[in-house]
C-alpha positions in Angstrom: -5.1 -40.3 0.0 -3.9 -37.0 -1.3 -1.7 -34.8 0.9 -2.3 -31.3 -0.3 0.4 -28.7 0.1 -0.2 -25.0 0.8 1.7 -22.3 -0.9 2.6 -19.5 1.6 3.1 -17.0 -1.2 -0.4 -17.4 -2.6 -2.3 -17.3 0.8 -1.2 -13.7 1.5 -4.0 -12.0 3.3 -6.0 -15.2 3.8 -4.7 -16.2 7.3 -8.0 -15.2 9.1 -10.0 -16.8 6.2 -8.3 -20.2 6.7 -9.0 -20.0 10.4 -12.7 -19.3 9.6 -12.9 -22.3 7.4 -11.3 -24.5 10.1 -13.8 -23.2 12.6 -16.7 -23.9 10.3 -15.5 -27.5 9.6 -15.0 -28.2 13.3 -18.4 -26.8 14.3 -20.5 -28.1 11.4 -18.5 -30.7 9.5 -19.2 -28.8 6.3 -17.9 -25.6 4.8 -18.6 -23.9 1.5 -16.0 -21.5 0.1 -17.1 -19.2 -2.7 -15.5 -16.4 -4.7 -14.6 -15.3 -8.3 -12.0 -17.0 -10.4 -8.5 -16.2 -9.1 -9.7 -15.1 -5.7 -7.5 -17.7 -4.0 -10.0 -20.4 -3.2 -7.7 -23.2 -4.3 -4.8 -21.9 -2.2 -7.1 -21.6 0.9 -8.4 -25.2 0.5 -4.9 -26.4 -0.1 -3.7 -24.8 3.1 -6.6 -26.4 5.0 -5.9 -29.8 3.4 -2.2 -29.5 4.3 -3.0 -28.8 7.9 -5.4 -31.8 8.0 -2.6 -34.0 6.5 -0.1 -33.0 9.1 -2.7 -34.2 11.7 -2.6 -37.5 9.9 -6.1 -37.2 8.6 -7.1 -38.9 5.3 -7.4 -36.2 2.7 -9.4 -36.9 -0.5 -9.1 -34.1 -2.9 -11.1 -33.6 -6.2 -10.5 -30.7 -8.5 -12.4 -31.1 -11.8 -11.6 -29.0 -14.9 -14.1 -27.2 -17.2 -14.2 -30.1 -19.7 -15.1 -32.6 -17.0 -18.6 -31.1 -16.5 -19.7 -32.7 -19.8 -18.5 -36.2 -19.0 -21.0 -38.2 -16.9 -19.5 -39.5 -13.6 -16.0 -38.3 -14.6 -15.4 -36.5 -11.3 -16.7 -39.5 -9.2 -14.3 -41.7 -11.1 -11.4 -39.4 -10.4 -12.3 -39.3 -6.7 -12.5 -43.0 -6.4 -9.3 -43.5 -8.3 -7.5 -41.7 -5.4 -9.0 -44.1 -2.7 -6.5 -46.6 -1.3 -7.1 -50.1 -2.4 -7.4 -51.3 1.2 -10.6 -49.3 1.6 -12.2 -51.3 -1.2 -11.6 -54.7 0.3 -14.7 -54.8 2.5 -17.1 -53.9 -0.3 -19.6 -56.4 -1.6 -19.1 -58.0 -5.0 -21.7 -55.8 -6.8 -20.2 -52.7 -5.1 -16.6 -53.6 -6.2 -17.8 -54.3 -9.7 -19.6 -51.0 -9.9 -16.5 -49.1 -8.8 -14.2 -51.1 -11.0 -16.4 -50.4 -14.0 -16.5 -46.7 -13.1 -12.8 -46.4 -12.6 -12.0 -48.3 -15.8 -14.7 -47.0 -18.1 -15.7 -43.6 -16.9 -16.5 -42.4 -20.4 -18.3 -45.6 -21.5 -22.1 -45.8 -21.9 -23.8 -45.8 -18.5 -26.5 -48.3 -19.6 -26.2 -51.6 -17.8 -24.3 -50.2 -14.8 -25.6 -50.9 -11.3 -26.0 -47.3 -10.1 -27.6 -48.3 -6.7 -24.5 -50.5 -6.0 -22.2 -47.6 -7.0 -23.9 -45.2 -4.6 -23.8 -47.6 -1.7 -20.1 -48.4 -2.5 -19.2 -44.7 -2.2 -20.9 -44.5 1.1 -19.1 -47.6 2.3 -15.7 -46.4 1.2 -16.1 -43.2 3.1 -17.3 -45.0 6.2 -14.3 -47.4 6.0 -11.8 -44.6 5.7 -13.5 -42.7 8.6 -13.3 -45.7 10.9 -9.5 -45.5 10.6 -8.8 -41.8 10.7 -10.8 -38.6 10.3 -11.5 -37.8 6.7 -11.4 -34.4 5.0 -13.1 -34.5 1.5 -12.0 -31.4 -0.5 -14.0 -30.6 -3.6 -12.4 -27.7 -5.4 -13.9 -26.1 -8.6 -17.2 -27.6 -7.7 -18.9 -25.6 -10.4 -17.3 -28.0 -12.9 -18.7 -31.2 -11.4 -20.8 -33.2 -13.9 -24.4 -33.6 -13.0 -24.1 -37.4 -12.3 -21.2 -37.0 -10.0 -23.0 -34.2 -8.2 -26.0 -36.4 -7.7 -23.8 -39.4 -6.5 -21.9 -37.3 -4.0 -25.0 -35.6 -2.7 -26.5 -39.0 -1.9 -23.3 -40.3 -0.3 -22.6 -37.2 1.9 -26.1 -37.5 3.5 -25.1 -40.9 4.9 -21.5 -40.3 5.9 -20.5 -40.3 9.6 -19.4 -37.1 11.5 -15.7 -38.0 11.1 -16.1 -37.2 7.4 -15.7 -33.4 7.0 -16.4 -31.8 3.6 -14.9 -28.6 2.2 -16.4 -27.4 -1.1 -15.0 -24.5 -3.1 -16.8 -23.1 -6.1 -17.0 -20.1 -8.3 -20.6 -18.9 -8.2 -20.4 -15.9 -10.5 -22.7 -17.4 -13.0 -24.9 -20.5 -13.4 -26.6 -22.5 -10.6 -24.5 -23.1 -7.5 -23.9 -26.8 -6.6 -22.0 -26.4 -3.3 -25.1 -25.7 -1.2 -27.2 -28.6 -2.4 -24.1 -30.9 -2.2 -23.4 -30.1 1.4 -26.9 -29.8 2.6 -28.9 -27.0 4.4 -27.2 -25.0 7.1 -23.7 -25.3 5.7 -21.7 -22.2 6.5 -20.9 -20.2 3.4 -17.7 -18.3 3.4 -16.8 -15.8 0.6 -13.2 -15.1 -0.2 -12.8 -11.4 0.1 -10.6 -9.4 -2.3 -7.1 -8.5 -1.1 -6.5 -5.0 0.3 -3.9 -2.7 -1.2 -1.5 -3.6 1.7 -1.9 -7.3 0.9 -1.4 -6.8 -2.8 1.9 -5.0 -2.0 3.0 -8.0 0.1 2.0 -10.4 -2.6 4.0 -8.5 -5.2 7.0 -8.3 -2.9 7.0 -12.0 -2.3 7.1 -12.6 -6.0 9.9 -10.1 -6.6 7.8 -7.4 -8.2 8.2 -3.7 -7.4 6.2 -2.6 -4.4 5.7 0.9 -5.9 3.3 -0.8 -8.4 1.0 -2.1 -5.7 -1.5 0.8 -5.6 -2.2 0.7 -9.3 -2.2 -3.1 -9.5 -4.6 -3.2 -6.6 -6.9 -0.8 -8.4 -6.6 -2.7 -11.7 -7.1 -6.2 -10.2 -9.8 -5.3 -7.6 -7.8 -7.3 -5.1 -8.0 -10.6 -7.1 -4.6 -12.3 -6.4 -4.3 -14.1 -9.7 -5.1 -11.1 -11.7 -2.8 -8.9 -9.5 0.2 -11.2 -10.1 -0.6 -11.5 -13.8 -0.7 -7.7 -14.2 2.5 -7.4 -12.1 4.4 -9.8 -14.3 3.0 -8.3 -17.5 4.2 -4.8 -16.4 7.6 -6.1 -15.3 8.0 -8.0 -18.6 7.0 -4.9 -20.7 9.5 -2.8 -18.8 12.2 -5.4 -19.3 11.4 -5.4 -23.1 12.0 -1.6 -23.1 15.2 -2.1 -21.0 13.9 0.2 -18.3 12.6 -0.3 -14.8 8.8 -0.5 -14.4 7.4 2.9 -13.7 4.6 3.4 -11.1 2.5 5.3 -13.7 3.1 3.0 -16.7 -0.1 1.8 -18.4 -0.9 -1.7 -17.3 -0.4 -4.1 -20.2 -3.4 -6.4 -20.5 -1.7 -9.3 -22.3 -1.0 -13.0 -21.9 -2.1 -14.4 -18.6 -3.6 -11.1 -17.3 -5.9 -10.9 -20.3 -6.9 -14.6 -19.9 -7.8 -14.0 -16.2 -9.9 -11.0 -17.0 -11.6 -12.8 -19.8 -12.5 -15.7 -17.5 -14.0 -13.3 -15.1 -16.0 -11.5 -17.8 -17.2 -14.9 -19.2 -19.4 -15.3 -16.2 -21.8 -12.6 -17.5 -24.3 -13.4 -20.2 -23.5 -12.0 -23.7 -26.3 -9.4 -23.6 -24.8 -8.1 -20.3 -21.3 -7.9 -21.8 -22.6 -5.6 -24.6 -23.9 -3.2 -21.9 -20.6 -3.6 -20.0 -18.7 -2.6 -23.1 -20.5 0.7 -23.3 -19.8 1.2 -19.6 -16.2 0.5 -20.2 -16.0 3.1 -23.0 -17.7 5.8 -20.9 -15.7 8.0 -18.6 -18.5 8.1 -15.9 -21.0 5.4 -16.7 -24.5 5.5 -15.2 -27.6 3.4 -15.9 -29.3 6.5 -17.3 -26.4 7.1 -19.7 -26.4 3.5 -20.9 -30.1 3.6 -21.5 -29.8 6.8 -23.6 -26.9 5.1 -25.5 -29.2 2.3 -26.7 -29.3 -0.2 -23.9 -33.0 0.0 -22.7 -32.5 -3.0 -20.3 -29.4 -1.6 -18.8 -30.6 -2.1 -15.2 -31.4 -5.8 -15.6 -28.2 -6.5 -17.5 -26.1 -4.7 -14.9 -27.8 -6.6 -12.2 -26.6 -9.8 -13.8 -23.1 -8.4 -14.0 -23.3 -7.3 -10.4 -24.3 -10.8 -9.3 -21.2 -12.0 -11.2 -19.1 -9.6 -9.1 -18.0 -7.6 -12.2 -19.6 -4.2 -11.3 -21.2 -2.3 -8.5 -24.2 0.0 -9.2 -24.7 2.8 -6.7 -28.0 4.2 -5.5 -27.6 7.1 -8.0 -27.1 4.6 -10.9 -23.3 5.1 -11.1 -21.6 2.0 -12.5 -18.1 1.0 -11.2 -16.1 -2.0 -12.3 -14.8 -4.1 -9.4 -11.4 -4.3 -11.2 -9.9 -1.7 -13.5 -8.6 -4.4 -15.8 -12.2 -5.5 -16.7 -13.1 -2.4 -18.8 -9.6 -2.6 -20.4 -10.2 -6.3 -21.4 -13.7 -5.4 -22.7 -12.4 -2.6 -24.9 -9.3 -4.7 -26.1 -11.4 -7.7 -27.1 -14.0 -5.6 -28.9 -13.4 -5.0 -32.6 -12.9 -1.5 -34.0 -16.4 -1.4 -35.5 -18.0 -2.3 -32.2 -15.9 0.2 -30.3 -16.6 3.0 -32.9 -20.3 2.3 -32.7 -20.2 2.4 -28.9 -18.3 5.8 -28.9 -20.8 7.2 -31.4 -23.7 6.1 -29.3 -22.1 7.7 -26.2 -21.3 10.9 -28.0 -25.0 11.4 -28.6 -25.9 10.4 -25.0 -23.5 12.2 -22.7 -24.4 15.6 -21.3 -20.8 16.9 -20.9 -19.6 18.7 -24.1 -16.0 17.7 -23.5 -16.9 14.0 -23.2 -19.1 14.3 -26.3 -16.1 15.6 -28.3 -13.9 12.9 -26.9 -16.3 10.2 -28.0 -16.8 11.7 -31.4 -13.0 11.7 -31.8 -12.7 8.0 -30.8 -15.5 7.0 -33.1 -13.5 7.9 -36.2 -9.9 7.2 -37.2 -9.4 9.6 -40.1 -7.7 13.1 -39.9 -10.2 16.0 -39.7 -9.0 19.5 -38.9 -12.4 20.7 -37.7 -12.6 17.8 -35.3 -9.0 18.3 -34.3 -9.7 22.0 -33.5 -12.8 20.9 -31.4 -10.6 18.5 -29.5 -8.0 21.2 -28.9 -10.7 23.5 -27.4 -12.0 20.6 -25.2 -8.4 20.1 -23.9 -8.1 23.8 -23.1 -11.4 23.5 -21.2 -10.0 20.6 -19.2 -6.9 22.6 -18.5 -9.1 25.4 -17.0 -11.0 22.8 -14.9 -7.8 21.3 -13.6 -8.3 18.0 -15.4 -4.8 17.9 -16.8 -4.7 14.1 -17.4 -7.8 14.3 -19.5 -6.3 17.4 -21.3 -3.2 15.3 -22.1 -5.3 12.5 -23.6 -7.3 14.9 -25.6 -4.2 16.7 -26.8 -2.8 13.4 -28.1 -6.2 12.7 -29.8 -6.1 16.2 -31.4 -2.6 15.5 -32.8 -3.7 12.2 -34.2 -6.7 13.8 -35.9 -4.6 16.7 -37.4 -4.2 16.4 -41.2 -0.6 15.9 -42.4 -0.6 19.3 -44.2 -0.7 21.1 -40.8 2.5 20.0 -39.1 2.8 23.1 -37.0 -0.6 22.5 -35.4 0.2 18.9 -34.8 3.5 19.7 -33.1 1.9 22.4 -30.9 -0.8 20.0 -29.8 1.8 17.3 -29.0 3.9 19.7 -26.9 0.8 20.9 -25.0 -0.2 17.2 -24.4 3.3 16.4 -23.0 3.2 19.4 -20.6 -0.3 18.5 -19.5 0.8 15.0 -18.8 3.8 16.3 -16.9 1.5 18.4 -14.7 -0.8 15.4 -14.1 2.1 13.0 -13.3 1.1 10.7 -16.2 4.5 9.4 -17.2 3.0 7.1 -19.9 1.3 10.0 -21.7 4.3 12.3 -21.3 6.6 9.7 -22.9 4.2 9.0 -25.7 3.8 12.7 -26.6 7.5 13.3 -26.3 8.4 10.4 -28.6 6.1 12.0 -31.2 7.6 15.4 -30.7 11.2 14.1 -31.1 10.1 12.1 -34.2 9.2 15.4 -35.9 11.1 18.5 -37.1 10.7 20.2 -33.7 12.6 23.3 -32.5 15.1 22.9 -29.7 12.6 24.8 -27.4 9.8 22.3 -28.2 12.2 19.4 -27.6 13.2 20.8 -24.2 9.6 21.4 -23.2 8.7 17.9 -24.1 11.7 16.4 -22.3 11.0 18.5 -19.2 7.5 17.1 -19.2 8.9 13.5 -19.0 11.0 14.6 -16.0 8.1 16.3 -14.3 5.9 13.3 -14.7 8.5 10.9 -13.2 7.7 11.9 -9.6 10.3 10.6 -7.3 11.8 8.2 -9.9 14.4 10.6 -11.3 17.5 8.5 -11.0 16.9 6.7 -14.4 16.5 9.9 -16.4 20.2 11.0 -16.7 20.0 10.7 -20.5 16.8 12.8 -20.7 18.5 15.5 -18.6 21.6 15.4 -20.8 19.6 15.9 -24.0 17.4 18.6 -22.5 20.6 20.5 -21.4 22.0 20.1 -24.9 18.9 21.4 -26.6 18.6 24.3 -24.2 22.1 25.6 -25.1 22.1 29.3 -25.9 18.7 30.0 -24.3 19.1 31.2 -20.6 15.4 30.7 -19.8 15.4 27.1 -21.0 18.7 26.4 -19.3 17.2 27.8 -16.1 14.3 25.4 -16.4 16.6 22.4 -16.8 18.8 23.5 -13.9 15.8 23.7 -11.7 15.0 20.0 -12.4 18.6 19.1 -11.8 18.3 20.8 -8.4 15.3 18.6 -7.6 17.1 15.4 -8.7 20.3 16.2 -6.7 18.2 16.4 -3.6 15.7 13.6 -4.1 17.7 10.9 -5.9 21.3 11.8 -5.0 20.7 13.0 -1.5 23.1 16.0 -2.1 21.5 19.3 -0.9 24.8 21.2 -1.4 24.8 20.3 -5.1 21.1 21.0 -5.3 21.6 24.5 -3.8 24.4 25.2 -6.3 22.2 24.1 -9.2 19.4 26.3 -7.9 21.8 29.3 -7.7 22.9 28.7 -11.3 19.2 28.4 -12.3 18.5 31.8 -10.6 21.4 33.5 -12.5 20.2 32.1 -15.8 16.5 33.0 -15.1 17.6 36.6 -14.3 19.5 36.7 -17.7 16.5 35.4 -19.5 14.1 37.8 -17.8 12.0 34.9 -16.2 11.1 36.2 -12.8 8.9 33.1 -12.0 11.8 30.8 -12.6 14.0 33.1 -10.6 11.6 32.9 -7.6 11.5 29.1 -7.9 15.3 29.0 -7.9 15.4 31.1 -4.8 12.9 28.8 -3.2 15.1 25.7 -3.8 18.0 27.6 -2.4 16.0 28.5 0.7 14.8 24.8 1.1 18.3 23.5 0.8 19.6 26.2 3.1 17.2 25.2 5.8 18.3 21.6 5.5 22.0 22.6 5.7 21.4 25.0 8.6 22.2 28.2 6.7 21.3 31.2 8.8 20.2 33.2 5.7 17.7 30.6 4.5 14.7 32.7 5.7 16.1 35.8 4.0 16.4 34.0 0.7 12.8 32.7 1.1 11.6 36.3 1.8 13.3 37.4 -1.4 11.5 34.6 -3.4 8.2 35.6 -1.9 8.7 39.2 -3.1 8.9 38.0 -6.8 5.9 37.3 -9.0 4.6 33.7 -8.5 1.7 32.8 -10.8 1.0 29.2 -11.9 4.4 27.8 -12.6 5.6 24.9 -14.7 7.1 23.0 -11.8 3.9 23.3 -9.7 2.9 24.9 -6.4 5.0 22.4 -4.5 8.1 24.3 -5.7 6.7 27.7 -5.2 7.9 30.0 -2.3 4.4 30.1 -0.9 4.4 26.4 -0.2 7.9 26.4 1.2 6.8 29.1 3.6 4.1 26.7 4.8 6.7 23.9 5.3 8.9 26.3 7.3 5.9 27.2 9.5 5.4 23.4 10.1 9.1 23.0 11.0 8.9 25.9 13.4 5.7 24.5 15.0 3.7 27.6 13.9 0.9 25.1 13.2 -2.1 27.4 13.1 -0.3 29.5 10.5 0.7 26.4 8.5 -2.9 25.0 8.6 -4.5 28.3 7.5 -2.1 28.7 4.6 -2.6 25.1 3.5 -6.4 25.5 3.4 -5.9 28.5 1.1 -3.6 26.5 -1.1 -5.7 23.4 -1.4 -8.5 24.8 -3.7 -5.8 26.6 -5.7 -3.8 23.4 -6.4 -7.0 21.6 -7.3 -7.7 24.2 -9.9 -4.2 23.8 -11.5 -4.8 20.1 -12.1 -1.4 18.9 -10.7 -2.0 15.7 -8.8 1.4 16.0 -7.2 0.6 19.5 -5.9 -2.7 18.3 -4.3 -0.9 15.4 -2.8 1.8 17.7 -1.3 -0.8 19.9 0.3 -2.7 16.9 1.7 0.6 15.4 3.1 1.4 18.7 4.8 -2.1 18.9 6.3 -1.6 15.4 7.6 1.7 16.4 9.3 0.2 19.6 10.7 -2.9 17.9 12.2 -0.8 15.2 13.8 1.4 17.7 15.5 -1.7 19.7 16.6 -3.2 16.5 18.2 -6.1 16.1 15.7 -5.3 12.5 14.7 -8.7 11.7 13.2 -8.5 14.7 10.8 -4.9 13.9 10.0 -5.9 10.3 9.1 -8.6 11.5 6.8 -6.1 13.7 4.9 -3.7 10.8 4.7 -6.4 8.5 3.3 -7.2 11.1 0.6 -3.5 11.5 -0.2 -3.1 7.7 -0.7 -6.3 7.5 -2.8 -5.0 10.3 -5.0 -1.6 8.7 -5.3 -3.2 5.4 -6.6 -5.7 7.1 -8.8 -3.1 9.5 -10.4 -0.3 6.9 -10.5 2.1 9.0 -8.4 5.2 7.6 -6.7 3.7 5.7 -3.6 6.7 6.2 -1.2 5.6 9.6 0.1 1.9 8.5 0.4 2.9 5.4 2.4 5.1 7.5 4.6 2.2 9.9 5.3 -0.1 6.9 6.0 2.5 5.3 8.3 2.7 8.5 10.4 -1.1 8.8 10.5 -1.4 5.2 11.7 1.4 5.5 14.2 -0.4 8.4 15.9 -4.1 7.8 15.4 -4.6 4.3 14.0 -2.6 1.1 14.6 1.1 0.5 15.3 0.9 -2.7 13.2 -0.6 -0.9 10.2 1.9 1.9 10.6 4.8 -0.6 10.4 3.3 -2.1 7.3 3.0 1.2 5.5 6.5 2.3 6.6 8.0 -0.9 5.3 6.3 -0.4 1.9 7.4 3.2 1.9 11.0 2.0 2.5 10.8 -0.5 -0.3 9.2 1.9 -2.8 11.7 4.7 -2.0 14.6 2.3 -2.4 13.3 1.1 -5.7 13.0 4.7 -6.9 16.3 5.8 -5.3 14.4 8.5 -3.3 16.7 9.3 -0.5 14.5 11.9 1.1 11.4 9.7 1.6 13.6 6.7 2.4 14.8 8.6 5.5 11.2 9.5 6.4 9.8 6.0 6.0 12.6 4.6 8.1 11.9 7.2 10.7 8.2 6.2 10.8 9.2 2.5 11.2 11.7 3.3 13.9 9.1 5.4 15.8 6.7 2.5 15.7 9.3 0.0 16.8 10.2 2.2 19.7 6.6 2.6 20.8 6.0 -1.1 20.7 9.0 -1.9 22.8 11.3 -3.3 20.1 14.2 -1.2 21.3 17.0 -3.1 19.5 15.1 -3.0 16.2 14.4 0.7 16.7 18.0 1.5 17.3 19.0 -0.3 14.1 16.3 1.4 12.0 17.0 4.9 13.4 20.7 4.5 12.9 20.0 4.0 9.2 18.1 7.3 9.4 21.1 9.0 11.1 23.5 7.6 8.4 21.3 8.8 5.6 20.9 12.3 7.2 24.6 12.5 7.6 25.2 11.5 4.0 22.7 14.2 2.9 24.5 16.7 5.1 21.3 17.6 7.0 22.1 20.0 9.9 18.7 21.3 11.0 17.1 18.8 13.4 13.6 20.2 13.0 13.0 18.7 9.6 13.0 15.1 10.5 13.1 14.7 14.3 14.7 11.4 14.7 17.4 12.4 17.2 15.2 12.2 20.4 13.7 8.9 19.2 17.1 7.3 18.6 18.3 8.5 22.1 15.2 7.0 23.7 15.7 3.7 21.8 19.4 3.6 22.9 18.4 4.1 26.6 15.8 1.3 26.2 18.4 -0.9 24.6 20.7 -0.3 27.6 23.1 2.1 25.9 22.5 5.4 27.9 26.1 6.6 27.4 25.7 6.5 23.6 22.3 8.3 24.0 23.9 11.0 26.1 26.6 11.5 23.6 24.1 11.9 20.8 22.0 14.4 22.8 25.2 16.3 23.7 26.0 16.7 20.0 22.6 17.8 18.7 21.2 19.9 21.5 23.5 22.9 21.0 22.6 22.9 17.3 18.9 22.9 18.1 19.4 25.7 20.6 21.5 27.7 18.2 18.9 27.5 15.5 16.1 28.3 18.0 14.3 25.0 17.5 12.3 25.0 20.8 10.1 22.0 20.3 13.1 19.9 19.1 15.0 20.9 22.3 11.9 19.7 24.4 11.9 16.3 22.6 15.6 16.0 23.3 15.0 16.8 26.9 12.5 14.0 27.2 15.2 11.6 26.0 17.7 13.3 28.4 15.3 12.6 31.3 15.4 8.9 30.5 19.2 9.1 30.2 19.4 10.6 33.7 17.2 7.9 35.1 19.3 5.2 33.5 22.4 6.8 35.0 20.8 6.7 38.5 19.8 10.3 38.9 16.0 9.7 39.2 15.2 12.9 41.0 16.7 15.1 38.3 15.0 12.9 35.7 11.6 13.4 37.2 12.0 17.2 37.5 13.2 17.5 33.9 10.3 15.3 32.6 7.7 17.3 34.5 9.1 20.6 33.2 9.3 19.2 29.7 5.6 18.0 29.8 4.7 21.6 30.8 6.7 23.0 27.9 4.8 20.9 25.5 1.5 22.3 26.9 2.8 25.8 26.1 3.9 24.6 22.6 0.5 23.2 22.0 1.9 19.7 21.1 -0.4 17.3 23.0 0.9 14.0 21.6 4.4 15.0 22.6 3.2 15.9 26.0 1.5 12.5 26.4 4.7 10.8 25.3 6.6 12.7 28.0 4.1 11.7 30.6 4.6 8.1 29.6 8.4 8.5 30.0 7.7 10.1 33.5 5.6 7.1 34.5 8.4 4.7 33.5 10.9 6.7 35.6 8.6 6.8 38.6 7.9 3.1 38.3 11.6 2.3 38.2 12.2 4.1 41.5 9.1 2.2 42.9 6.9 5.3 43.3 3.7 3.6 42.2 1.2 6.4 42.9 3.0 9.0 40.9 3.5 6.5 38.1 -0.2 5.7 38.0 -1.0 9.4 38.0 1.3 10.1 35.1 -0.2 7.2 33.2 -3.7 8.4 33.8 -2.7 11.9 32.6 -1.0 10.5 29.5 -4.1 8.4 28.6 -6.3 11.5 29.0 -4.1 13.5 26.7 -3.9 10.8 24.1 -7.7 10.2 24.2 -8.3 13.9 23.6 -6.0 13.9 20.7 -7.5 10.7 19.1 -4.1 9.0 19.4 -5.7 5.6 19.7 -2.6 3.3 19.7 -1.0 5.5 22.4 -4.1 5.3 24.5 -3.8 1.5 24.3 -0.1 1.7 25.1 -0.9 3.8 28.3 -3.5 1.2 29.3 -1.0 -1.6 28.8 1.4 0.2 31.1 -1.3 0.7 33.7 -2.3 -3.0 33.6 1.4 -3.9 34.0 1.9 -1.5 36.9 3.8 -3.1 39.8 1.9 -4.6 42.7 3.4 -4.9 46.2 5.5 -8.0 46.4 5.0 -8.8 42.7 7.6 -9.8 40.1 7.5 -6.2 38.8 9.1 -5.0 42.1 12.2 -7.1 41.2 12.1 -5.9 37.6 11.8 -2.2 38.8 15.5 -2.4 39.8 16.5 -3.2 36.2 16.6 -1.1 33.1 14.0 -1.9 30.4 16.5 -3.9 28.3 17.6 -5.8 31.4 14.0 -6.5 32.4 13.2 -7.9 29.0 16.2 -10.2 29.1 15.5 -11.3 32.7 12.0 -12.4 31.8 13.2 -14.3 28.7 15.9 -16.1 30.7 13.4 -16.9 33.5 11.2 -18.5 30.9 14.0 -20.8 29.9 15.5 -19.0 26.9 19.2 -19.7 26.2 21.6 -16.9 25.6 21.5 -17.5 21.9 17.7 -17.5 21.9 17.5 -14.4 23.9 20.0 -12.6 21.6 18.0 -13.6 18.6 14.7 -12.3 20.1 16.3 -9.0 21.4 18.3 -8.4 18.2 21.6 -8.1 20.1 24.8 -10.2 20.2 25.4 -13.1 22.6 28.2 -11.1 24.2 25.7 -8.3 25.0 23.3 -10.8 26.5 26.1 -12.2 28.7 27.1 -8.7 29.9 23.5 -7.7 30.7 22.9 -11.0 32.5 26.0 -10.4 34.7 24.5 -6.9 35.7 21.1 -8.5 36.4 22.7 -11.1 38.7 24.5 -8.3 40.6 21.4 -6.1 40.9 19.1 -8.9 42.1 21.8 -10.7 44.1 21.5 -14.1 42.4 24.1 -16.4 41.0 22.2 -18.6 38.5 19.4 -18.8 36.0 17.4 -21.0 38.3 17.8 -18.4 41.2 16.8 -15.7 38.8 13.6 -17.5 37.9 12.8 -18.2 41.6 13.5 -14.6 42.5 11.1 -13.2 39.9 8.4 -15.7 41.0 8.8 -15.1 44.8 9.4 -11.4 44.9 
């Protein structure tokens, strides 16, 4: 008997799958698990086997290897070798002899063996084991069973009793499947699905790999767990070899285990199909028509074979997409230079895009050619005009490589242009590669500065590790005010994002503005004013809007730091902060096509993020969720820092999707921001998590999370409460956690600031929390009047979700003072508001409150006399929880539990835990 053990780390995302397998086994006695190599089949069957072993079932597990398929009866011998000797005692003499011969001489000639006796012996062994305990027979890697063992097991399993359950796992990418014939007709087939991006992030985190790599690794692995882990380890090892942290946009090194996993997947396709797949791997946008023109007349049939092997998908329009990004990388890496060159030459003649034709011609040769280099340079310029800055960077590097050595000036110009294009596109790998080449040549200080600034621009949020790059750039810029201004502008960004120091950021921007004015660079001057205005808004400076107006008055064409740093975009953000949502949306829809033309992925992301936030505030949650999805897809595709995208996704899910998914996105955003030392989006992701915890009733957790936000905001010297509106949420969480005095103190400190700055919507949110505070302090009448008035103010402000939340708070207050009809009316109104806004999780929350509405004489009548925190504790204690257990579940100290319990006893006039339980039952 083999007691299998499950590995929790490797069953990430497979919880429901394991349950499905268990259901199939219970209903049919048989289950067939299929999926590509590395999908996690072994881990799933291991978990099922481990569960069976804990139920004291007999588990027989067979896992042949590739070599076993060529040895007759090898797998049958291995299975019988694991059978306890006691199960062989009842066998007849010929049956024992047959088994003994098989176990002792599995690779001996089969002639002379009694094969009938052997078949009957296997049946008898299984029957004997099943007579004692239920049996689970696990056949993993069934595709490697030898033909004789397959035939033997098929015969035996037809005659086994129902207490013998069979779980078969096989890779059915290529070749004839054996699992179906082995188990018999009607066996449920369950395919292991690929992991989602969220599950890949969890898998990486469990293995100590950076969460910020999850998006790109999910894309490269196609959700295959084994390939995802191999890629993650390869990337981490490559970064360690360079003595730097792994960057979210680094190229994924396909070496070692990762290459072997990819090769194993590709091996399932026939050789002729792999030749077609290589052409598809070399093409930028492969289609069946393109592959036919490139010399593969049977492309459709060969791609169909690859599709059956789960290597590609072919769309209705003939577009070919690999299921995992690592597969084309492996195909190209394993092909020799002559084969790749021939492929590029064939594609150059077949593509209909002149830019791609030039690219393929360049990749088909490896010798310098000035005419070709000039063609590539022109193609890069065309990409720049199209907004395809990443492709422009790749072509710029190709042009430099094809430039003859007698033209060093041309080569250097092409390298600098490639670096700047990579900086625009957020391609840190290409920016570093181009910059290393620039620094290895006799470049001027200006070219060195431009190249180094490209590395900084491509780094996204991960600026903390670039201190040395900043220092060299500043040194090279000495004596040139315009270059110094450009470096100071990047310093200003770093001080805010990585250091969380808006004062220092504002000072660096002021210095950049002075230098830009000296250098006659009005664009840089406008950008410096923009940063000053942004930091001024954070710090509560009353002249921030005047500074922004000054920036808007200066010329603002396409600028090196992108639209996200231009005054026009900051004006949009200020409109959002001020809840001038229609203005913000209108301006963003003007900016969106403009930033797409510039080719800056980070600019496009910023506009999509702002659109997400605007639409959420306007109560258009479905539209906001669509923007958030596009922002996340762009982040993964372009290799941007994932923290901001996960924050946007968390907020979209918290309002219009699922609280559980929102919490997952927020946690990944927290981890990624911590890894990249991004203080700004660390605060935002923590806020999203705290909001979710508050909504789902985890008040103590919400208090702890939102206190971290408060600490970060204090450290960053943030004054304006309209930028990240955590104050009201923390006050509500404190009230729910039975700390209304602390909530009132917080509200008393921040409300005058919001009033002084004219932040009307912030004041309304604070008043919602103040209404809950009044209720907790016993002034229910004042609380109701304030909440009703606040709900009306949110109507005037056109903030429907905030109005719905206020109605929910009103319902809680009315319920607490036992006014059931007004409570139900408030809940109905809240549900209608949420439904109209598409705020699905809040609709469900309102429905839960309605289902839990107090009935006459019910337990809820007793609980209505308690605060929310006291009610949760009372229910836990009534169910038998000790003080220590209750403290752990509520995330508070045992002393806090004891103090609350004393108040509960006083309010309900009971003296013991038993009386409390009786009171809650009888009232």
